[in-house]
N, C-alpha and C positions, 0 to 999 in steps of 0.2 A: 296526281292527276285530279282533274275536276270530278267531284262526286265520289272519289274513292276514300276509303277509311283505312287507317293503319293503327295498329296497337303497339304501344311502346311500354315495355315492362321495366321495372327496377330503376326508376328515376324518382328523385324527390319532387315534391310539389314546387319548390323554388325553380328547379330545372325545367319542369313542365311549363310553368308560367313563363319562363324566359323563352322557351321554344314557341309558345303561343304568341308572345309579344313580337318576336322576330317574324313569325309568319304574318301577323297582322300588319307589321310595318311593310313587308314586301307587297302585300295586297294593296295597301294604301298607295304605295309608290307606283304600282302597276296601274291603278285606277287614275292617278294623277297624270301619268305619262299618256294614257289614252285620252284624257281630257285635253292635254296640251296639243296632241295631234289634231283633234277635232277643232280646237280653237284656231290653230295655225292654218288649217284648211279653210276657215271661214273668214280670214282676213281679206278685205277687199284689195284688189291689185293696186289701186292708187295709194293705199296706206303701206302696203308691203314694198312698193317701189320708191318710197320716200324716206330712206334711212339717212339722208344727207344731214339733217339737223342733228340726229342722234350721233353721227360720226363727229361732227363739229363739237358737240358737247363732250364726247369722250376725249377728244384731243385737248379741250380746255381742262378737263379733270386730270389728264396725264401731265399737263403743264404745271398744274398746282402741285402734283406729287413730286415733280422734278424740282420745283422751287423749294419744297419742304425737305429735299434731300433724300426722299424715299426712292426715287428713280435716278439713275445716272443719265447723263446727256445721251450716251449711246442707246440705252434702253428706251428713252423717250423717243429718239429719232427713229429707231427701228419700229416701234409700235405705231408712230405717226405715219411712217411710210406704208405700213400694213393697212392702216385705216383709210388713208388717202387712196390706196389702190382699189378700195371697194366703191369709191364714188364713180 
């Protein structure tokens, strides 16, 4: 809980440092998530409503992956349908 303190006994410095690092990673991730929400809420409607170019670019990239043999024809077609449905 915010502002609370806990005491942990009988752990090594290495374990304590690992716990602190995990805690700090969680805090950074939480702060980043909060920033992302703020940024998304600040996107002007005309920008948010114009994902068409992005979808076309994604389909082009998927096509390249298909040509390289990374995606099968079915995988490509399914993902393309999914993206086109967003237009």
